[in-house]
C-alpha positions in Angstrom: -13.0 -17.7 -16.8 -16.7 -17.5 -15.7 -18.4 -14.2 -16.6 -19.2 -13.3 -13.0 -15.6 -13.9 -11.9 -14.4 -11.9 -14.8 -16.7 -9.0 -14.0 -15.5 -9.1 -10.3 -11.8 -9.1 -11.5 -12.5 -6.2 -14.0 -14.3 -4.3 -11.3 -11.5 -4.7 -8.7 -9.0 -3.6 -11.4 -10.9 -0.5 -12.3 -11.3 0.4 -8.6 -7.6 0.0 -8.0 -6.7 2.2 -11.0 -9.2 4.9 -9.8 -7.8 4.7 -6.3 -4.2 5.1 -7.5 -5.2 8.0 -9.7 -7.0 9.8 -7.0 -4.0 9.2 -4.6 -1.6 10.7 -7.1 0.3 13.8 -5.7 2.1 14.8 -2.6 0.8 14.0 1.0 1.8 14.9 4.5 1.2 11.8 6.7 0.9 12.1 10.5 1.5 8.6 11.9 1.1 7.0 15.3 2.4 3.5 16.0 1.2 1.6 19.1 3.4 -1.3 20.1 1.4 -4.1 21.8 0.8 -5.2 24.5 3.0 -2.6 26.3 1.2 0.3 24.5 4.4 2.2 23.8 3.6 5.0 21.2 5.8 6.4 18.5 4.7 9.5 16.5 6.1 10.2 13.0 5.5 12.7 10.1 6.1 11.4 6.6 6.1 13.3 3.3 4.8 11.0 0.5 4.8 11.4 -3.2 2.5 9.1 -5.3 2.7 8.7 -9.1 0.2 6.7 -11.1 1.7 4.0 -13.5 0.0 3.0 -16.6 0.0 -0.6 -17.9 3.0 -1.3 -20.0 5.4 1.3 -18.5 9.0 0.4 -17.8 8.5 0.4 -14.0 5.7 -2.1 -14.2 7.7 -4.3 -16.6 10.6 -4.3 -14.1 8.2 -5.2 -11.2 6.7 -8.1 -13.3 10.2 -9.4 -14.0 11.1 -9.1 -10.3 8.1 -11.3 -9.5 8.9 -13.6 -12.4 5.4 -13.2 -13.8 4.5 -15.0 -17.0 3.5 -13.1 -20.1 -0.1 -14.1 -19.4 -0.2 -11.9 -16.2 -0.6 -8.3 -17.0 0.0 -5.5 -14.5 -3.0 -3.3 -15.3 -1.8 -0.3 -13.4 0.4 0.7 -10.5 1.9 3.4 -8.4 5.4 4.6 -7.6 5.6 5.8 -4.0 8.5 7.7 -2.4 8.6 8.8 1.2 10.7 10.5 3.9 9.8 10.1 7.5 10.9 11.9 10.7 10.0 11.6 14.4 7.3 14.2 15.2 8.9 15.5 18.4 12.7 15.3 17.8 12.5 15.7 13.9 15.1 13.0 13.7 15.1 11.3 10.3 13.7 7.7 10.5 13.5 6.4 7.0 13.5 7.4 3.3 12.7 5.2 0.3 10.5 4.2 -2.5 8.4 1.3 -3.5 6.5 0.1 -6.6 3.0 -1.3 -6.7 1.4 -3.1 -9.6 -2.1 -4.7 -9.8 -3.2 -7.8 -11.6 -6.7 -9.2 -10.7 -7.0 -8.9 -6.9 -3.2 -9.2 -6.2 -1.1 -6.1 -5.6 2.6 -6.8 -6.3 5.3 -4.8 -4.6 9.0 -4.5 -5.1 9.4 -4.5 -1.3 7.4 -5.1 1.9 6.9 -3.0 5.0 9.5 -4.9 6.9 11.6 -6.4 4.1 13.4 -5.3 1.0 12.3 -8.5 -0.8 9.4 -8.5 -3.3 6.0 -9.3 -1.8 2.4 -9.5 -2.9 -0.9 -8.7 -1.1 -4.4 -9.7 -1.7 -6.7 -6.7 -2.0 -10.3 -5.8 -2.1 -12.5 -2.7 -1.8 -15.0 -2.6 1.1 -16.3 0.7 -0.6 -15.1 2.3 -3.8 -13.0 4.7 -1.6 -11.6 2.0 0.8 -8.8 -0.2 -0.2 -8.1 -3.3 2.1 -4.8 -5.1 1.9 -3.6 -8.4 3.4 0.1 -9.2 3.1 1.9 -12.2 4.7 5.6 -13.0 4.8 8.3 -14.1 7.3 5.7 -15.3 9.7 4.0 -11.9 9.9 0.7 -10.6 8.6 0.0 -7.0 7.7 -3.7 -6.0 7.4 -4.1 -2.5 6.0 -7.1 -0.2 5.2 -6.6 3.0 3.2 -9.6 5.3 2.8 -9.9 8.3 0.6 -11.8 11.0 2.4 -12.9 13.6 -0.2 -10.1 14.9 -2.5 -7.6 16.0 0.1 -7.5 13.5 2.9 -6.7 9.8 3.4 -6.8 7.7 6.5 -4.9 4.5 7.0 -4.7 1.8 9.6 -2.2 -1.1 9.7 -2.4 -4.0 12.1 0.8 -6.1 12.2 0.4 -9.7 13.7 2.9 -12.5 14.3 1.9 -16.0 15.2 -1.7 -14.9 15.5 -1.0 -12.1 18.0 -1.2 -8.4 17.2 2.2 -6.8 17.6 1.6 -3.2 16.4 -1.2 -0.9 15.3 -0.4 2.1 12.9 -2.8 4.9 12.4 -2.4 7.6 9.8 -4.0 10.9 8.7 -2.8 12.0 5.3 -3.4 15.5 3.9 -2.7 16.5 0.3 -0.1 19.3 0.1 
């Protein structure tokens, strides 16, 4: 591997590890989803717990096996995320679950996707050391996401979901550490 490419890969891997470490903890997420083109809006509140995963842990080994990664691919770090979501106004429970993330190079492996329980992978990069950008594609849909750490106690997120080249939904989130 060329030295410059190796440096870029190492830099991305150190940035994702730092991002996951800084995200570790409990968060209250206020979410607003806009369905396009109608503009229908749905508001949600989610409680999220994020735990940093070190290279070599059992959870990352299971994730690597799920993706059938060769021994040459090492998941350098990851995160275990759990959530419970409710509608903001009615308080009606919407979803509850968990997912695993594991990083190798500029690929983020997941045990499930946003709209599927099947394993997926995303390309990632950092536009700044505090801003993680993800691009995930499966089942004819594309998910573009930006997560930004704002100081120690806030995160913002934006997700754009497209199908067949047309935007279907925009999700915006403000997350506060609790």
